[in-house]
C-alpha positions, 0 to 999 in steps of 0.5 A: 743403733747407728753403730750397730748398723754400720758395723753390719757386713754385706750379705745382710737381711733387713725388715723393711717397715712403715710407721702408722698413727696408732692413737691420734689422741696420744700421738702414739705410732707404731712401727709395722714390719711388712717386708724384707730386703736383701743387700748391704749396709753402706757407709752413711747407714743406709741399706742398699737393696741387692736387686734394685739398688734402692736406698732405705733409711734406718728407722732412727731417721724417722724424726727427720720425716713427718710420719708420712705413712708412705715412708719406708724404713728398715730395722733389725739388720742380721747377717745370713750366718745368724740366720743359718744358725737359726734356721739351718744350713740348707736354705738359700738366702731367699728362704732365710729371708722369708723365715726371718721376716715371718718370725719377726712379723708374727712374734714382735710388737714395736711401738714408739711415741712422739715425745719431747725429743722425738726419740725411738722408744722400743718396748722389749720382750723379756730376755727369758722368752727370747731366742736370741737370734738378733745378736747385733741388736741385744735390746730386741728379743724374739720370743721363742714359739714352742708349739707351731712348726717352722715354715716359709723356708724354715726347716720342716723335718720330713719324718715328723711331717710324715708322722703328723700326717699318719696320725691323722689320715689313715689307710694311706701310709706309703702315699703320705710318706712321698707326699711329706717328701714333696712338700719338704722338697717344695718348702726348700726349693727356690727354682720354679722349674723344680717344684713338685706339683701334686696330683691325688686321685681316690674315691670320695672320702678317702683323705685327699683333701684332709691330707692338704688341710693337715699339711697346711696346719703342720707346716703353718702356711695359708691354704686355699682349697678351691672348688674347680666345678665353679671354674669357667672360661674367661667371659662366661658366668662363673669364676676364672683363674683370677678368682683363684688368685684373689682367694689365695691372697685374701687367705694369706691375709693380704700378705704377699709373701705368704701368698706366693709360698702358700699351698693351693688345693684344686679340689674336684679337678676331675670335673674339668675333664673334657667330654668329647668336644667340649671346647669350654673344658679345654679352655679352662684346662688351658687357663689353669696351665700357667697357674700350675706351672708358675707365672705372674698374675695381675689382680685387683684385691678389691674393686677399683683398687690398684692392681697387684702381681702375684707369682705362683712359681713357688706355690705348692699346687696339690690337685684332688679328684675322685676320677669316677670310672677312670679306666687304666688298662694293665696287662690286658685286664681293665681296672678303674675307680667305680669300675669293674674288673673283667677277671673273676679271680678274687686276688686280681680283684684286690689288685690296687688301682693305679692312676697314670699319665695316660689314664688321666689323658684319656679321661679328658685332660691335656697332655701338657696339663697332666705333664705339670704334675710331677707326682700322681698318688692313687689313694686307697678306698676305705674298707672296713678296717680303714674306717675302724682305723679312723675311729679308733686311732686317728687324732682327729677321729670325730669318735675320739673327740666326742669321747674327750668332750664328754669327759671334759664337759660332763665328767663322763667316761664313754665306753662302747664295744666293737658292735657300736663301732661296726654300726658306725662303719655299716652306716658310713658305707651305706651313705658312700661318702667315705670318712666324711660321713663319720662327722655326720653320723656321730653328730646325729647319733649323740644329739639326743644323749647330750641333750639329756645330759645337759637337762640333767645338769640344769636340774642340778642332778649328779651325772654318771661317771660312766656311759656305756653305748650301745649299737642301737643308738646309731640307727635310733638316737633316742635309744640310750640309757643315762642310768 
């Protein structure tokens, strides 16, 4: 391994690690990757960090220490050329390093045991499962991840992300395409001044927060969805910006590199609007300014612990809100969310309500706060066709998921007609909570049917191969027939 290390050129990335006692009885230790360093290997085999000049010893020198868990070593140096072959040409050094660290941290288990000669033992992963990224250290292989997409500086294909979102969030294709562009931009960006913060405006249940969840799922990053109604000014009862920072760090499983590249959704942000002379709301907006534009925040991961510093500069911030009653004057006509048009012309009534910087300022937000959001997207409210599209086409449709479950668990094929779908849609519209009401309606409608099916299974009866559902079941869950 010494020869491998000394042969590495400048502009190299190495994973840093600690050695931790795994099993005291067996005197067994684990090598735990926890970060990365960018720099070069000097003539003595030490890794010299580019930014601090700190020297880190290779893992092969561990026998000169007494397994102090504070000691830091390095392993697996890789050139940027090798990383570009793996992750793409369009990433800078930081993005490549983060992608490399993330893949190693998630995919490789390293162990060594104290023995007679105090030598390093690595349990290799079979070559057939390897992606072969580490050409300089052929005895160590990294398993290929076939299902989860890359993130943390890896290459996320914009068209694939857009297709993924479009298959799940319905009725807002144009917005999803532009959001996909902004997300891919942010994942590649290393200049905080060029990050795209996003503000999503639209009625309850139109898909704003679900879009955030699906983005995080696809790019495999931690997501923190924070309810802004809990926020108060420092010194008041309630949460402060520091609580958001703690939640981000916790959701990233205390991995700082992940936390600083994660996605944060400021949900219900419209509730922070200032009404008249409400100084408290203004104070909260001002406190959020530094967070949204990017800055360093000190926090205690737990009470009494040493303070850590989290940099929000490269976090993707997505704010969402219904902005009920927000008015936007265009061409002399007044339109708005939960508002009315002043024109009786049917075509003008159908005109899409568009949020703008000006309308959001008038709603009660500081100009400098609104200015922190490079993109403002106005979601379409759900109509009957939108509900039907969610129920019959979305890959996260609660109805289609139930249909799949009945086939898998009970061997029953569920059938229904348009009247059944329309009954669900009518119920959702009457509730007025948008798409989020669909789960509740379907769960409530199917509970009696599923109970009867489970009873028949418990009694050893053969279940029917097909169940035809009628619309009456939506209003009265007892109104069904198994046979």
